[in-house]
C-alpha positions as semicolon CSV with decimal commas, in nm:
position;residue;x (nm);y (nm);z (nm)
1;M;9,565;-9,818;-0,585
2;T;9,282;-9,982;-0,781
3;H;8,958;-9,827;-0,833
4;Q;8,665;-10,066;-0,775
5;Q;8,365;-10,015;-0,990
6;T;8,034;-10,023;-0,804
7;Y;7,701;-10,119;-0,942
8;D;7,460;-9,815;-0,961
9;A;7,096;-9,947;-0,930
10;G;6,934;-9,595;-0,933
11;G;7,054;-9,518;-1,293
12;L;6,898;-9,847;-1,411
13;M;6,573;-9,771;-1,247
14;N;6,563;-9,429;-1,395
15;G;6,626;-9,568;-1,737
16;L;6,349;-9,823;-1,703
17;R;6,111;-9,555;-1,562
18;A;6,185;-9,336;-1,866
19;L;6,129;-9,627;-2,105
20;F;5,797;-9,713;-1,949
21;A;5,690;-9,350;-1,956
22;G;5,781;-9,321;-2,323
23;L;5,577;-9,637;-2,399
24;A;5,274;-9,511;-2,205
25;A;5,298;-9,183;-2,394
26;V;5,305;-9,361;-2,733
27;A;5,013;-9,579;-2,615
28;V;4,799;-9,277;-2,515
29;I;4,876;-9,100;-2,845
30;G;4,782;-9,416;-3,036
31;L;4,464;-9,445;-2,842
32;V;4,367;-9,081;-2,914
33;L;4,441;-9,131;-3,287
34;V;4,228;-9,457;-3,301
35;L;3,951;-9,285;-3,111
36;A;3,957;-8,995;-3,358
37;A;3,952;-9,235;-3,650
38;F;3,648;-9,420;-3,512
39;L;3,466;-9,102;-3,442
40;T;3,541;-8,976;-3,799
41;M;3,427;-9,294;-3,948
42;A;3,098;-9,283;-3,737
43;A;3,049;-8,924;-3,867
44;F;3,092;-9,036;-4,224
45;V;2,846;-9,327;-4,168
46;V;2,579;-9,093;-4,025
47;A;2,633;-8,848;-4,312
48;G;2,605;-9,126;-4,563
49;L;2,292;-9,262;-4,407
50;A;2,141;-8,917;-4,411
51;A;2,224;-8,861;-4,775
52;V;2,069;-9,199;-4,859
53;G;1,759;-9,118;-4,655
54;A;1,731;-8,777;-4,823
55;A;1,754;-8,932;-5,174
56;G;1,496;-9,191;-5,083
57;Y;1,262;-8,927;-4,942
58;W;1,308;-8,727;-5,264
59;A;1,238;-9,015;-5,491
60;Y;0,932;-9,112;-5,278
61;R;0,790;-8,758;-5,302
62;K;0,845;-8,763;-5,683
63;V;0,652;-9,084;-5,710
64;V;0,372;-8,978;-5,476
65;K;0,335;-8,631;-5,639
66;R;0,328;-8,786;-5,984
67;S;0,064;-9,045;-5,898
68;R;-0,151;-8,806;-5,702
69;K;-0,448;-8,683;-5,889
70;Q;-0,469;-8,313;-5,951
71;T;-0,769;-8,138;-5,809
72;D;-0,771;-7,856;-6,064
73;R;-0,893;-8,004;-6,390
74;T;-0,923;-7,673;-6,579
75;V;-0,851;-7,705;-6,940
76;L;-0,763;-7,385;-7,117
77;D;-0,894;-7,353;-7,474
78;A;-0,653;-7,168;-7,700
79;H;-0,791;-7,058;-8,028
80;R;-0,711;-6,811;-8,300
81;G;-0,884;-6,474;-8,242
82;P;-0,896;-6,166;-8,452
83;H;-0,566;-6,028;-8,295
84;G;-0,381;-6,364;-8,271
85;W;-0,408;-6,653;-8,028
86;T;-0,633;-6,611;-7,729
87;V;-0,728;-6,821;-7,429
88;D;-1,083;-6,832;-7,296
89;G;-1,214;-6,590;-7,550
90;E;-0,982;-6,301;-7,475
91;D;-0,978;-6,106;-7,809
92;Q;-0,761;-5,819;-7,705
93;P;-0,383;-5,861;-7,763
94;R;-0,148;-5,814;-7,467
95;G;-0,049;-5,462;-7,392
96;V;-0,363;-5,300;-7,529
């Protein structure tokens, strides 16, 4: 008696289904990683722009504060008194 081999189509379809499921899983994982990379890149760009803006604001404030005229034009006159250096005529040494 001879055994005749039959063609099993169900096994082939299960194999193709598993192959396509694996490809879909790899595609989804790749998409998630690419999305995470783009979001990280965007966060770094925003942080960099914020740092550049903060540095520009700091430099602007330095320039504006330096060029702004001071309202208090008091000049202290230090001179040598009988008990050492004094300011504005204070002739008593500190601590007395």
